[in-house]
ROSE-329421 format. One record per residue (C-alpha): residue number from 0; x, y, z. Coordinates in nm, 3 decimals, always signed. Layout:
<nodes>
{seq = NUM; east = X; north = Y; up = Z}
...
</nodes>
This chain:
<nodes>
{seq = 0; east = +0.000; north = +0.000; up = +0.000}
{seq = 1; east = +0.148; north = +0.335; up = -0.108}
{seq = 2; east = +0.197; north = +0.599; up = +0.160}
{seq = 3; east = -0.048; north = +0.888; up = +0.147}
{seq = 4; east = -0.151; north = +1.184; up = +0.358}
{seq = 5; east = -0.042; north = +1.348; up = +0.681}
{seq = 6; east = -0.130; north = +1.214; up = +1.027}
{seq = 7; east = -0.109; north = +1.423; up = +1.345}
{seq = 8; east = -0.106; north = +1.232; up = +1.677}
{seq = 9; east = -0.172; north = +1.403; up = +2.011}
{seq = 10; east = -0.115; north = +1.206; up = +2.332}
{seq = 11; east = +0.055; north = +1.293; up = +2.661}
{seq = 12; east = +0.211; north = +0.945; up = +2.684}
{seq = 13; east = +0.539; north = +0.958; up = +2.492}
{seq = 14; east = +0.564; north = +0.579; up = +2.474}
{seq = 15; east = +0.227; north = +0.569; up = +2.299}
{seq = 16; east = +0.338; north = +0.846; up = +2.061}
{seq = 17; east = +0.649; north = +0.650; up = +1.967}
{seq = 18; east = +0.465; north = +0.320; up = +1.921}
{seq = 19; east = +0.185; north = +0.464; up = +1.707}
{seq = 20; east = +0.426; north = +0.673; up = +1.499}
{seq = 21; east = +0.638; north = +0.365; up = +1.429}
{seq = 22; east = +0.324; north = +0.178; up = +1.320}
{seq = 23; east = +0.172; north = +0.461; up = +1.115}
{seq = 24; east = +0.497; north = +0.555; up = +0.936}
{seq = 25; east = +0.441; north = +0.261; up = +0.704}
{seq = 26; east = +0.105; north = +0.401; up = +0.585}
{seq = 27; east = +0.126; north = +0.782; up = +0.594}
{seq = 28; east = +0.359; north = +1.009; up = +0.400}
{seq = 29; east = +0.422; north = +1.211; up = +0.716}
{seq = 30; east = +0.344; north = +1.146; up = +1.084}
{seq = 31; east = +0.364; north = +1.436; up = +1.330}
{seq = 32; east = +0.341; north = +1.393; up = +1.708}
{seq = 33; east = +0.242; north = +1.629; up = +1.991}
{seq = 34; east = +0.262; north = +1.548; up = +2.363}
{seq = 35; east = +0.028; north = +1.834; up = +2.459}
{seq = 36; east = -0.278; north = +1.984; up = +2.288}
{seq = 37; east = -0.187; north = +2.341; up = +2.384}
{seq = 38; east = -0.025; north = +2.400; up = +2.043}
{seq = 39; east = -0.270; north = +2.179; up = +1.853}
{seq = 40; east = -0.445; north = +2.450; up = +1.651}
{seq = 41; east = -0.113; north = +2.602; up = +1.543}
{seq = 42; east = +0.017; north = +2.255; up = +1.450}
{seq = 43; east = -0.288; north = +2.183; up = +1.235}
{seq = 44; east = -0.246; north = +2.517; up = +1.058}
{seq = 45; east = +0.124; north = +2.447; up = +0.994}
{seq = 46; east = +0.119; north = +2.076; up = +0.908}
{seq = 47; east = -0.224; north = +2.060; up = +0.736}
{seq = 48; east = -0.293; north = +1.700; up = +0.845}
{seq = 49; east = -0.559; north = +1.490; up = +0.676}
{seq = 50; east = -0.625; north = +1.292; up = +0.993}
{seq = 51; east = -0.592; north = +1.381; up = +1.362}
{seq = 52; east = -0.555; north = +1.100; up = +1.619}
{seq = 53; east = -0.652; north = +1.274; up = +1.943}
{seq = 54; east = -0.628; north = +1.140; up = +2.297}
{seq = 55; east = -0.934; north = +1.219; up = +2.509}
{seq = 56; east = -0.761; north = +1.284; up = +2.840}
{seq = 57; east = -0.455; north = +1.490; up = +2.928}
{seq = 58; east = -0.283; north = +1.578; up = +3.252}
{seq = 59; east = -0.414; north = +1.934; up = +3.259}
{seq = 60; east = -0.791; north = +1.933; up = +3.304}
{seq = 61; east = -1.014; north = +2.182; up = +3.123}
{seq = 62; east = -1.340; north = +2.258; up = +3.308}
{seq = 63; east = -1.528; north = +1.926; up = +3.313}
{seq = 64; east = -1.217; north = +1.725; up = +3.227}
{seq = 65; east = -1.348; north = +1.631; up = +2.882}
{seq = 66; east = -1.040; north = +1.775; up = +2.713}
{seq = 67; east = -1.079; north = +1.555; up = +2.410}
{seq = 68; east = -1.427; north = +1.693; up = +2.344}
{seq = 69; east = -1.299; north = +2.048; up = +2.383}
{seq = 70; east = -1.007; north = +2.004; up = +2.140}
{seq = 71; east = -1.225; north = +1.805; up = +1.900}
{seq = 72; east = -1.471; north = +2.092; up = +1.874}
{seq = 73; east = -1.194; north = +2.351; up = +1.846}
{seq = 74; east = -1.023; north = +2.156; up = +1.567}
{seq = 75; east = -1.336; north = +2.089; up = +1.365}
{seq = 76; east = -1.472; north = +2.443; up = +1.402}
{seq = 77; east = -1.147; north = +2.593; up = +1.268}
{seq = 78; east = -1.066; north = +2.317; up = +1.017}
{seq = 79; east = -1.401; north = +2.165; up = +0.903}
{seq = 80; east = -1.244; north = +1.918; up = +0.657}
{seq = 81; east = -1.021; north = +1.754; up = +0.919}
{seq = 82; east = -1.104; north = +1.394; up = +1.012}
{seq = 83; east = -1.061; north = +1.332; up = +1.385}
{seq = 84; east = -1.019; north = +0.986; up = +1.536}
{seq = 85; east = -1.041; north = +0.966; up = +1.917}
{seq = 86; east = -0.798; north = +0.760; up = +2.123}
{seq = 87; east = -0.968; north = +0.652; up = +2.444}
{seq = 88; east = -0.947; north = +0.414; up = +2.737}
{seq = 89; east = -1.219; north = +0.152; up = +2.766}
{seq = 90; east = -1.378; north = +0.334; up = +3.062}
{seq = 91; east = -1.438; north = +0.641; up = +2.845}
{seq = 92; east = -1.642; north = +0.473; up = +2.570}
{seq = 93; east = -1.957; north = +0.672; up = +2.656}
{seq = 94; east = -1.750; north = +0.989; up = +2.623}
{seq = 95; east = -1.623; north = +0.872; up = +2.284}
{seq = 96; east = -1.978; north = +0.806; up = +2.168}
{seq = 97; east = -2.065; north = +1.161; up = +2.274}
{seq = 98; east = -1.767; north = +1.283; up = +2.071}
{seq = 99; east = -1.901; north = +1.105; up = +1.762}
{seq = 100; east = -2.213; north = +1.319; up = +1.794}
{seq = 101; east = -1.987; north = +1.626; up = +1.797}
{seq = 102; east = -1.828; north = +1.530; up = +1.466}
{seq = 103; east = -1.551; north = +1.279; up = +1.539}
{seq = 104; east = -1.497; north = +1.035; up = +1.253}
{seq = 105; east = -1.443; north = +0.732; up = +1.478}
{seq = 106; east = -1.266; north = +0.618; up = +1.794}
{seq = 107; east = -1.014; north = +0.351; up = +1.891}
{seq = 108; east = -1.003; north = +0.194; up = +2.237}
{seq = 109; east = -0.677; north = +0.150; up = +2.431}
{seq = 110; east = -0.508; north = -0.093; up = +2.448}
{seq = 111; east = -0.546; north = -0.099; up = +2.074}
{seq = 112; east = -0.529; north = -0.365; up = +1.808}
{seq = 113; east = -0.273; north = -0.261; up = +1.544}
{seq = 114; east = -0.480; north = -0.376; up = +1.248}
{seq = 115; east = -0.793; north = -0.204; up = +1.384}
{seq = 116; east = -0.603; north = +0.119; up = +1.448}
{seq = 117; east = -0.454; north = +0.131; up = +1.097}
{seq = 118; east = -0.788; north = +0.038; up = +0.939}
{seq = 119; east = -0.962; north = +0.323; up = +1.123}
{seq = 120; east = -0.692; north = +0.577; up = +1.038}
{seq = 121; east = -0.681; north = +0.481; up = +0.669}
{seq = 122; east = -1.061; north = +0.489; up = +0.650}
{seq = 123; east = -1.047; north = +0.841; up = +0.792}
{seq = 124; east = -0.786; north = +0.931; up = +0.531}
{seq = 125; east = -1.003; north = +0.794; up = +0.249}
{seq = 126; east = -1.298; north = +0.996; up = +0.381}
{seq = 127; east = -1.078; north = +1.305; up = +0.395}
{seq = 128; east = -0.970; north = +1.261; up = +0.033}
{seq = 129; east = -1.333; north = +1.209; up = -0.073}
{seq = 130; east = -1.448; north = +1.539; up = +0.077}
{seq = 131; east = -1.328; north = +1.738; up = -0.221}
{seq = 132; east = -1.532; north = +1.524; up = -0.460}
{seq = 133; east = -1.863; north = +1.600; up = -0.289}
{seq = 134; east = -2.017; north = +1.936; up = -0.370}
{seq = 135; east = -2.254; north = +1.955; up = -0.077}
{seq = 136; east = -2.392; north = +1.752; up = +0.209}
{seq = 137; east = -2.734; north = +1.600; up = +0.152}
{seq = 138; east = -3.027; north = +1.766; up = +0.324}
{seq = 139; east = -3.098; north = +1.641; up = +0.677}
{seq = 140; east = -3.351; north = +1.361; up = +0.664}
{seq = 141; east = -3.645; north = +1.394; up = +0.898}
{seq = 142; east = -3.733; north = +1.076; up = +1.086}
{seq = 143; east = -4.054; north = +0.933; up = +0.937}
{seq = 144; east = -4.361; north = +0.856; up = +1.146}
{seq = 145; east = -4.367; north = +0.492; up = +1.252}
{seq = 146; east = -4.714; north = +0.358; up = +1.328}
{seq = 147; east = -4.622; north = -0.003; up = +1.400}
{seq = 148; east = -4.874; north = -0.283; up = +1.434}
{seq = 149; east = -5.016; north = -0.240; up = +1.784}
{seq = 150; east = -5.392; north = -0.191; up = +1.826}
{seq = 151; east = -5.339; north = +0.133; up = +2.019}
{seq = 152; east = -5.136; north = +0.293; up = +1.740}
{seq = 153; east = -5.379; north = +0.169; up = +1.473}
{seq = 154; east = -5.659; north = +0.354; up = +1.654}
{seq = 155; east = -5.448; north = +0.670; up = +1.684}
{seq = 156; east = -5.363; north = +0.655; up = +1.315}
{seq = 157; east = -5.732; north = +0.641; up = +1.227}
{seq = 158; east = -5.800; north = +0.947; up = +1.444}
{seq = 159; east = -5.508; north = +1.140; up = +1.296}
{seq = 160; east = -5.612; north = +1.067; up = +0.938}
{seq = 161; east = -5.962; north = +1.196; up = +1.016}
{seq = 162; east = -5.866; north = +1.518; up = +1.195}
{seq = 163; east = -5.537; north = +1.622; up = +1.033}
{seq = 164; east = -5.709; north = +1.796; up = +0.741}
{seq = 165; east = -5.920; north = +2.007; up = +0.978}
{seq = 166; east = -5.811; north = +2.308; up = +1.180}
{seq = 167; east = -5.910; north = +2.149; up = +1.512}
{seq = 168; east = -5.667; north = +2.211; up = +1.797}
{seq = 169; east = -5.509; north = +1.888; up = +1.922}
{seq = 170; east = -5.372; north = +1.793; up = +2.264}
{seq = 171; east = -5.117; north = +1.509; up = +2.265}
{seq = 172; east = -5.039; north = +1.350; up = +2.600}
{seq = 173; east = -4.797; north = +1.075; up = +2.696}
{seq = 174; east = -4.479; north = +0.997; up = +2.885}
{seq = 175; east = -4.149; north = +1.160; up = +2.794}
{seq = 176; east = -3.997; north = +1.010; up = +2.482}
{seq = 177; east = -4.316; north = +0.860; up = +2.335}
{seq = 178; east = -4.287; north = +1.062; up = +2.013}
{seq = 179; east = -4.526; north = +1.352; up = +2.073}
{seq = 180; east = -4.336; north = +1.594; up = +1.849}
{seq = 181; east = -4.302; north = +1.331; up = +1.575}
{seq = 182; east = -4.681; north = +1.283; up = +1.584}
{seq = 183; east = -4.733; north = +1.660; up = +1.571}
{seq = 184; east = -4.515; north = +1.679; up = +1.260}
{seq = 185; east = -4.714; north = +1.397; up = +1.100}
{seq = 186; east = -5.039; north = +1.583; up = +1.173}
{seq = 187; east = -4.893; north = +1.896; up = +1.014}
{seq = 188; east = -4.766; north = +1.697; up = +0.713}
{seq = 189; east = -5.118; north = +1.564; up = +0.649}
{seq = 190; east = -5.283; north = +1.903; up = +0.694}
{seq = 191; east = -5.374; north = +2.173; up = +0.443}
{seq = 192; east = -5.107; north = +2.391; up = +0.611}
{seq = 193; east = -4.816; north = +2.163; up = +0.519}
{seq = 194; east = -4.682; north = +2.398; up = +0.249}
{seq = 195; east = -4.546; north = +2.615; up = +0.533}
{seq = 196; east = -4.302; north = +2.484; up = +0.797}
{seq = 197; east = -4.438; north = +2.396; up = +1.138}
{seq = 198; east = -4.325; north = +2.628; up = +1.419}
{seq = 199; east = -4.223; north = +2.456; up = +1.742}
{seq = 200; east = -4.173; north = +2.583; up = +2.095}
{seq = 201; east = -4.054; north = +2.362; up = +2.383}
{seq = 202; east = -4.177; north = +2.520; up = +2.704}
{seq = 203; east = -3.958; north = +2.285; up = +2.903}
{seq = 204; east = -3.638; north = +2.408; up = +2.740}
{seq = 205; east = -3.660; north = +2.787; up = +2.784}
{seq = 206; east = -3.637; north = +2.998; up = +3.103}
{seq = 207; east = -3.976; north = +3.099; up = +3.242}
{seq = 208; east = -3.892; north = +3.469; up = +3.213}
{seq = 209; east = -3.870; north = +3.427; up = +2.833}
{seq = 210; east = -4.203; north = +3.245; up = +2.788}
{seq = 211; east = -4.400; north = +3.559; up = +2.701}
{seq = 212; east = -4.142; north = +3.691; up = +2.455}
{seq = 213; east = -4.099; north = +3.352; up = +2.285}
{seq = 214; east = -4.474; north = +3.307; up = +2.242}
{seq = 215; east = -4.599; north = +3.659; up = +2.168}
{seq = 216; east = -4.283; north = +3.845; up = +2.062}
{seq = 217; east = -4.160; north = +4.177; up = +2.199}
{seq = 218; east = -4.098; north = +4.537; up = +2.102}
{seq = 219; east = -3.761; north = +4.710; up = +2.125}
{seq = 220; east = -3.693; north = +4.821; up = +2.483}
{seq = 221; east = -3.962; north = +4.598; up = +2.636}
{seq = 222; east = -3.698; north = +4.455; up = +2.873}
{seq = 223; east = -3.322; north = +4.448; up = +2.921}
{seq = 224; east = -3.145; north = +4.314; up = +2.611}
{seq = 225; east = -3.455; north = +4.374; up = +2.391}
{seq = 226; east = -3.248; north = +4.568; up = +2.137}
{seq = 227; east = -3.492; north = +4.525; up = +1.848}
{seq = 228; east = -3.847; north = +4.414; up = +1.768}
{seq = 229; east = -3.893; north = +4.037; up = +1.752}
{seq = 230; east = -4.185; north = +3.822; up = +1.639}
{seq = 231; east = -4.289; north = +3.535; up = +1.865}
{seq = 232; east = -4.375; north = +3.179; up = +1.767}
{seq = 233; east = -4.747; north = +3.260; up = +1.728}
{seq = 234; east = -4.664; north = +3.506; up = +1.452}
{seq = 235; east = -4.401; north = +3.272; up = +1.303}
{seq = 236; east = -4.671; north = +3.004; up = +1.277}
{seq = 237; east = -4.916; north = +3.232; up = +1.094}
{seq = 238; east = -5.084; north = +3.028; up = +0.822}
{seq = 239; east = -4.926; north = +2.712; up = +0.960}
{seq = 240; east = -4.915; north = +2.492; up = +1.271}
{seq = 241; east = -4.774; north = +2.586; up = +1.612}
{seq = 242; east = -4.649; north = +2.291; up = +1.818}
{seq = 243; east = -4.622; north = +2.377; up = +2.188}
{seq = 244; east = -4.441; north = +2.107; up = +2.381}
{seq = 245; east = -4.479; north = +2.086; up = +2.761}
{seq = 246; east = -4.769; north = +2.333; up = +2.759}
{seq = 247; east = -4.833; north = +2.237; up = +3.123}
{seq = 248; east = -4.531; north = +2.456; up = +3.212}
{seq = 249; east = -4.711; north = +2.773; up = +3.095}
{seq = 250; east = -4.767; north = +2.996; up = +3.403}
{seq = 251; east = -5.124; north = +3.093; up = +3.497}
{seq = 252; east = -5.070; north = +3.463; up = +3.425}
{seq = 253; east = -4.974; north = +3.380; up = +3.064}
{seq = 254; east = -5.251; north = +3.125; up = +3.019}
{seq = 255; east = -5.506; north = +3.411; up = +3.013}
{seq = 256; east = -5.309; north = +3.588; up = +2.738}
{seq = 257; east = -5.276; north = +3.262; up = +2.546}
{seq = 258; east = -5.651; north = +3.202; up = +2.569}
{seq = 259; east = -5.726; north = +3.556; up = +2.446}
{seq = 260; east = -5.488; north = +3.512; up = +2.152}
{seq = 261; east = -5.657; north = +3.186; up = +2.049}
{seq = 262; east = -6.009; north = +3.326; up = +2.087}
{seq = 263; east = -5.945; north = +3.663; up = +1.918}
{seq = 264; east = -5.690; north = +3.526; up = +1.669}
{seq = 265; east = -5.466; north = +3.821; up = +1.743}
{seq = 266; east = -5.134; north = +3.865; up = +1.923}
{seq = 267; east = -5.002; north = +4.168; up = +2.112}
{seq = 268; east = -4.623; north = +4.160; up = +2.163}
{seq = 269; east = -4.464; north = +4.228; up = +2.499}
{seq = 270; east = -4.419; north = +4.607; up = +2.534}
{seq = 271; east = -4.654; north = +4.680; up = +2.244}
{seq = 272; east = -5.013; north = +4.801; up = +2.215}
{seq = 273; east = -5.100; north = +4.711; up = +1.855}
{seq = 274; east = -5.240; north = +4.364; up = +1.788}
{seq = 275; east = -5.149; north = +4.152; up = +1.487}
{seq = 276; east = -5.393; north = +3.907; up = +1.329}
{seq = 277; east = -5.286; north = +3.543; up = +1.325}
{seq = 278; east = -5.417; north = +3.223; up = +1.167}
{seq = 279; east = -5.269; north = +2.921; up = +1.342}
{seq = 280; east = -5.356; north = +2.562; up = +1.416}
{seq = 281; east = -5.237; north = +2.466; up = +1.767}
{seq = 282; east = -5.100; north = +2.123; up = +1.851}
{seq = 283; east = -5.003; north = +2.110; up = +2.218}
{seq = 284; east = -4.828; north = +1.833; up = +2.408}
{seq = 285; east = -4.751; north = +1.746; up = +2.768}
{seq = 286; east = -4.647; north = +1.459; up = +2.992}
{seq = 287; east = -4.850; north = +1.610; up = +3.278}
{seq = 288; east = -5.215; north = +1.551; up = +3.368}
{seq = 289; east = -5.374; north = +1.881; up = +3.261}
{seq = 290; east = -5.718; north = +1.762; up = +3.369}
{seq = 291; east = -5.600; north = +1.710; up = +3.729}
{seq = 292; east = -5.412; north = +2.041; up = +3.711}
{seq = 293; east = -5.732; north = +2.217; up = +3.602}
{seq = 294; east = -5.923; north = +2.065; up = +3.895}
{seq = 295; east = -5.649; north = +2.191; up = +4.131}
{seq = 296; east = -5.651; north = +2.541; up = +3.981}
{seq = 297; east = -5.303; north = +2.499; up = +3.827}
{seq = 298; east = -5.427; north = +2.517; up = +3.468}
{seq = 299; east = -5.716; north = +2.723; up = +3.332}
{seq = 300; east = -6.017; north = +2.507; up = +3.252}
{seq = 301; east = -6.125; north = +2.737; up = +2.968}
{seq = 302; east = -5.781; north = +2.716; up = +2.807}
{seq = 303; east = -5.786; north = +2.337; up = +2.843}
{seq = 304; east = -6.121; north = +2.327; up = +2.660}
{seq = 305; east = -5.976; north = +2.549; up = +2.385}
{seq = 306; east = -5.665; north = +2.335; up = +2.320}
{seq = 307; east = -5.838; north = +2.001; up = +2.373}
{seq = 308; east = -6.073; north = +1.977; up = +2.075}
{seq = 309; east = -5.909; north = +1.642; up = +1.996}
{seq = 310; east = -5.716; north = +1.450; up = +2.262}
{seq = 311; east = -5.461; north = +1.183; up = +2.164}
{seq = 312; east = -5.279; north = +0.983; up = +2.430}
{seq = 313; east = -4.964; north = +0.808; up = +2.307}
{seq = 314; east = -4.896; north = +0.473; up = +2.478}
{seq = 315; east = -4.552; north = +0.404; up = +2.631}
{seq = 316; east = -4.325; north = +0.179; up = +2.426}
{seq = 317; east = -4.349; north = -0.103; up = +2.682}
{seq = 318; east = -4.723; north = -0.124; up = +2.600}
{seq = 319; east = -4.643; north = -0.184; up = +2.233}
{seq = 320; east = -4.357; north = -0.433; up = +2.261}
{seq = 321; east = -4.440; north = -0.576; up = +1.918}
{seq = 322; east = -4.312; north = -0.249; up = +1.768}
{seq = 323; east = -3.975; north = -0.237; up = +1.948}
{seq = 324; east = -3.762; north = -0.439; up = +1.706}
{seq = 325; east = -3.911; north = -0.291; up = +1.384}
{seq = 326; east = -3.862; north = +0.058; up = +1.526}
{seq = 327; east = -3.505; north = -0.030; up = +1.625}
{seq = 328; east = -3.450; north = -0.134; up = +1.262}
{seq = 329; east = -3.557; north = +0.210; up = +1.140}
{seq = 330; east = -3.313; north = +0.379; up = +1.377}
{seq = 331; east = -3.045; north = +0.131; up = +1.273}
{seq = 332; east = -3.083; north = +0.223; up = +0.905}
{seq = 333; east = -3.090; north = +0.595; up = +0.989}
{seq = 334; east = -2.766; north = +0.588; up = +1.190}
{seq = 335; east = -2.584; north = +0.360; up = +0.947}
{seq = 336; east = -2.649; north = +0.627; up = +0.682}
{seq = 337; east = -2.557; north = +0.909; up = +0.920}
{seq = 338; east = -2.223; north = +0.753; up = +1.017}
{seq = 339; east = -2.142; north = +0.618; up = +0.671}
{seq = 340; east = -2.155; north = +0.251; up = +0.772}
{seq = 341; east = -2.259; north = -0.049; up = +0.566}
{seq = 342; east = -2.607; north = -0.189; up = +0.648}
{seq = 343; east = -2.618; north = -0.366; up = +0.987}
{seq = 344; east = -2.877; north = -0.616; up = +1.109}
{seq = 345; east = -2.997; north = -0.701; up = +1.460}
{seq = 346; east = -2.907; north = -1.045; up = +1.594}
{seq = 347; east = -3.180; north = -1.263; up = +1.747}
{seq = 348; east = -3.024; north = -1.234; up = +2.092}
{seq = 349; east = -3.007; north = -0.855; up = +2.067}
{seq = 350; east = -3.368; north = -0.844; up = +1.948}
{seq = 351; east = -3.471; north = -1.052; up = +2.249}
{seq = 352; east = -3.289; north = -0.816; up = +2.485}
{seq = 353; east = -3.462; north = -0.517; up = +2.329}
{seq = 354; east = -3.805; north = -0.680; up = +2.346}
{seq = 355; east = -3.757; north = -0.769; up = +2.713}
{seq = 356; east = -3.639; north = -0.418; up = +2.810}
{seq = 357; east = -3.907; north = -0.192; up = +2.964}
{seq = 358; east = -3.780; north = +0.135; up = +2.810}
{seq = 359; east = -3.861; north = +0.386; up = +3.083}
{seq = 360; east = -3.734; north = +0.650; up = +2.839}
{seq = 361; east = -3.959; north = +0.514; up = +2.562}
{seq = 362; east = -3.878; north = +0.574; up = +2.194}
{seq = 363; east = -3.617; north = +0.837; up = +2.277}
{seq = 364; east = -3.427; north = +0.580; up = +2.487}
{seq = 365; east = -3.447; north = +0.322; up = +2.206}
{seq = 366; east = -3.320; north = +0.577; up = +1.955}
{seq = 367; east = -3.024; north = +0.664; up = +2.176}
{seq = 368; east = -2.945; north = +0.295; up = +2.234}
{seq = 369; east = -2.945; north = +0.220; up = +1.860}
{seq = 370; east = -2.725; north = +0.520; up = +1.780}
{seq = 371; east = -2.469; north = +0.396; up = +2.034}
{seq = 372; east = -2.499; north = +0.042; up = +1.899}
{seq = 373; east = -2.421; north = +0.154; up = +1.544}
{seq = 374; east = -2.117; north = +0.345; up = +1.667}
{seq = 375; east = -1.995; north = +0.052; up = +1.879}
{seq = 376; east = -2.055; north = -0.225; up = +1.623}
{seq = 377; east = -1.749; north = -0.327; up = +1.418}
{seq = 378; east = -1.922; north = -0.605; up = +1.225}
{seq = 379; east = -2.244; north = -0.642; up = +1.030}
{seq = 380; east = -2.472; north = -0.750; up = +1.315}
{seq = 381; east = -2.578; north = -0.583; up = +1.640}
{seq = 382; east = -2.506; north = -0.811; up = +1.938}
{seq = 383; east = -2.640; north = -0.774; up = +2.296}
{seq = 384; east = -2.311; north = -0.622; up = +2.415}
{seq = 385; east = -2.351; north = -0.335; up = +2.168}
{seq = 386; east = -2.682; north = -0.226; up = +2.320}
{seq = 387; east = -2.554; north = -0.104; up = +2.658}
{seq = 388; east = -2.897; north = -0.134; up = +2.816}
{seq = 389; east = -2.913; north = +0.021; up = +3.160}
{seq = 390; east = -3.107; north = -0.183; up = +3.416}
{seq = 391; east = -3.072; north = -0.090; up = +3.787}
{seq = 392; east = -2.936; north = -0.388; up = +3.981}
{seq = 393; east = -3.206; north = -0.576; up = +4.169}
{seq = 394; east = -3.488; north = -0.392; up = +3.994}
{seq = 395; east = -3.811; north = -0.561; up = +3.887}
{seq = 396; east = -3.712; north = -0.502; up = +3.527}
{seq = 397; east = -3.376; north = -0.670; up = +3.582}
{seq = 398; east = -3.546; north = -0.984; up = +3.715}
{seq = 399; east = -3.817; north = -0.980; up = +3.447}
{seq = 400; east = -3.565; north = -0.927; up = +3.168}
{seq = 401; east = -3.359; north = -1.224; up = +3.283}
{seq = 402; east = -3.663; north = -1.452; up = +3.301}
{seq = 403; east = -3.797; north = -1.341; up = +2.963}
{seq = 404; east = -3.457; north = -1.384; up = +2.800}
{seq = 405; east = -3.434; north = -1.735; up = +2.944}
{seq = 406; east = -3.785; north = -1.817; up = +2.818}
{seq = 407; east = -3.713; north = -1.683; up = +2.471}
{seq = 408; east = -3.388; north = -1.878; up = +2.452}
{seq = 409; east = -3.563; north = -2.197; up = +2.565}
{seq = 410; east = -3.833; north = -2.158; up = +2.297}
{seq = 411; east = -3.576; north = -2.078; up = +2.027}
{seq = 412; east = -3.366; north = -2.384; up = +2.118}
{seq = 413; east = -3.676; north = -2.607; up = +2.120}
{seq = 414; east = -3.782; north = -2.483; up = +1.776}
{seq = 415; east = -3.436; north = -2.557; up = +1.640}
{seq = 416; east = -3.408; north = -2.902; up = +1.798}
{seq = 417; east = -3.761; north = -2.996; up = +1.682}
{seq = 418; east = -3.689; north = -2.886; up = +1.327}
{seq = 419; east = -3.964; north = -2.624; up = +1.338}
{seq = 420; east = -4.240; north = -2.872; up = +1.430}
{seq = 421; east = -4.448; north = -2.646; up = +1.657}
{seq = 422; east = -4.670; north = -2.927; up = +1.789}
{seq = 423; east = -4.359; north = -3.108; up = +1.910}
{seq = 424; east = -4.218; north = -2.780; up = +2.052}
{seq = 425; east = -4.538; north = -2.713; up = +2.250}
{seq = 426; east = -4.539; north = -3.071; up = +2.383}
{seq = 427; east = -4.173; north = -3.050; up = +2.485}
{seq = 428; east = -4.225; north = -2.719; up = +2.666}
{seq = 429; east = -4.550; north = -2.832; up = +2.830}
{seq = 430; east = -4.763; north = -2.549; up = +2.688}
{seq = 431; east = -5.054; north = -2.529; up = +2.444}
{seq = 432; east = -5.000; north = -2.451; up = +2.077}
{seq = 433; east = -5.189; north = -2.121; up = +2.119}
{seq = 434; east = -4.964; north = -2.017; up = +2.407}
{seq = 435; east = -4.664; north = -2.110; up = +2.195}
{seq = 436; east = -4.792; north = -1.901; up = +1.903}
{seq = 437; east = -4.844; north = -1.604; up = +2.135}
{seq = 438; east = -4.492; north = -1.631; up = +2.274}
{seq = 439; east = -4.338; north = -1.672; up = +1.927}
{seq = 440; east = -4.512; north = -1.351; up = +1.820}
{seq = 441; east = -4.411; north = -1.171; up = +2.139}
{seq = 442; east = -4.043; north = -1.262; up = +2.108}
{seq = 443; east = -4.026; north = -1.216; up = +1.732}
{seq = 444; east = -3.915; north = -1.576; up = +1.668}
</nodes>
């Protein structure tokens, strides 16, 4: 293999620098080493490396101690075409996964395998050389709505298809991570307002003192730092859909103004006295019980009536276990494309682990698990060890998961040993054929 490209290695262990340089000299035209990242930016500017192999921890801590993340972001922000490979100890794998989300090309775990290290570095080099051949990055793909095959979601789909084309306000409730925003976007996509982008406001992610300005806008001088006029989300959503997430966080004193805006179809910005007409369709969401809040005087009953023309309650993922593996497959495909990996499948054992997991974080937890799995997987199949499922020791879920995994494995082994003869399998396991069919469907066998 002909030598190509420039590699820059940064590690505070001089023995590691020497060993990796000796190894990489046979593959790169030039290998430069640094024992401290303090001169990293200047070194990149001077040496113009194609690939940076960056240690994640150095002797001198920076704030949180995530020095590798800091220097990764600094390097990529100043030199966008640079491919960065992280060098990390096994204990810092979660940190390395986080770094991938910040733009790292890949990571290598210490102690390293020489072949794996060279393969990763040369892959990064190939990617670096390819960057000049691509004119532009493809547009960000929006995750599609996944309905699945559960009875609950089939009912919700029927409701959505009936009401999406109307202008009825919709309240979506459900636990955190059940996909409330994704459903809101699907409702907007199916509506007559879909030619304009949906405006979204997460009331759980902004400081309470900014609620009024974010919703209704403000005039110059209305408060400190209000240096110019600014439209709020209700004006931004004019002619379209406004998605308000965590609407239960809206303070009582602003609920009256919100109700007036919806009834009068006008908005008055903070610090202003002239109203502006608006035409919006409101889709609100919350993980709180607004009905109980209204009874306790924590949420205005008249506002609840206004936003609750149609109520949709999304079930938690553990109530639709039949959808877990198919949904995981969608995330798998998405992240393989995002990280430039060849298609990966889910092994039967990994699928069983996913099906048995209770997913307290719902779809959002599954999505995060599959992103990590894609990053961690070196082969073409996701195995249980790639999933990194968190189950508190001694928890009910931990016990249930173990029992369900054992049951699934027992059924799978019986099916294999009986050559697929389900009558024989049922007899061997001491269960009825119907029970066997139900368990086969449940475990995806």
